[in-house]
N, C-alpha and C positions, 0 to 999 in steps of 0.2 A: 466370598467363601463358598464355592460350589463343591458338591461331593466329587470325590475322585476315586480312582482304583488303588488297590494295594500294589506295591512293587515287590517282586520276588527276585532275589539275586542268589545264585549258587556260586560260591567260591570253591570250585572243584578241588584245587590243590590243597586247601586247608580243610576241606570237608565241612564247610560252614554254610548253612542256609540262612540268608539274611532277608528279613521282611521289613518293609517300611509301611506303616499305616498312613492313610490319607488324613487330612485335617478333619474331614467330615465323612466318616465311613457310613455307607448305607448297607442295609441287609442284602440288597441286590448285588452290590460290589463284593460284599463278604462271601456270598454264596459262590460267586465266580472264583474268587480268591481261594476259597476252601478246596474246590476241585483242582485248581492249578497247584496249590501247595501240597496237596496229598500226592499228586503225581510226582512232584519234585522230591518229596520225602521217600517215596517208593524207589525212585532212581538212586538216591543217595544210600538208602538202606541196603540195596543190592551189593554195595561195596563195603558194608560194615558200619560201625558206629559213626555218628556225625554230630555236629553241634549247631546251635541256633542262636541268632541275635534277632530280636524283634524290637524295632524302633517305633515307639508310640509317642515320641516327643512332639509330634504335630498336633496332638490333641491333649486336652486336660483330663478327660475321663471318657470312658466308653458309655454309650447309651445302655440302659438296663437289659436289653435283649441280647447283647453281645457276650457278656461274661460266661453264661452257661455254655454257649457254643464254643467259645475259645477254650474253656476248661476241657470240654470233650475232645477237641482237636489236640490239645496238649497231651492228654492221656493216650490218645491214639499214636501221636508222634513218639512218645516215650516207648510204647510197645513196638515201634518200628525203628528202633536204633538211636533215638535222640539221647545223647550222653550228657550234655549240658545245655542250659538255655539261659541267655542273658536278656533281660528286658530293660530297654532304655525308656525312661519316663521323663516327662517334663517336671518342672518344679512344683507341680500340683500335689499336695498331700493327699487329696481324694484319689487322684489317679494312681499314686504310689500304693495306697492302701488297697485299692481295687485290684491292682496287679498282683500284690502279695496274696490276696484272697483267691484270685484265679489260680495262681501257682499252687496254693494249698489245696483248693478244691479239685484240682486236676491230678493231685498226687505227685507233683514234680518239684515241690518246694525243696527237697533234698538235692536236686540237681540244678536248681534255678536260683538266680539272684537278680536283684534290681539295681540298676545303675543310672547315673545322670550324664555320663559322657561315653562316647563310642570307644575311645582308646582303652579305657578300663574294661569295658564289656568285651572288646576284642581279645584283650589279654586273658580274661577269664575263660573264654571258650577255646582259645588256641594255645595258651601258655606261652605265647611269644611276647617279646618286648612291646610295651604300649605304643612305641613309635611306628610299628609295622601295622598299618591300618587296613591291610587286605585290599588295597585298591588295584 
């Protein structure tokens, strides 16, 4: 289990930004990711509202230094056109509670929801049938 980078995918047609967390995120990888994702958000925002899926299923919970940074990024994203955000979490109750708290602390709980499977999350952000997985 070595640390790895975050994965950012922009589904241009659907206007969905998808992020996949690594199994063991480090602050070094997070700082690089934050720069890259802010650039992707600005590009999406230039075309109007957009939606987001964040897949955190590779980890059970974030280390304590991450939630405040993630909450700040979520607030910034909302201010830059994020319309809805779906958070995919593992079956960890701690991870789910942590994610709900991040959504609340960032002021996006009214546009965000927590899910345990990608098809349901994709449907939430796109309004499409759950069989269309944006591949």
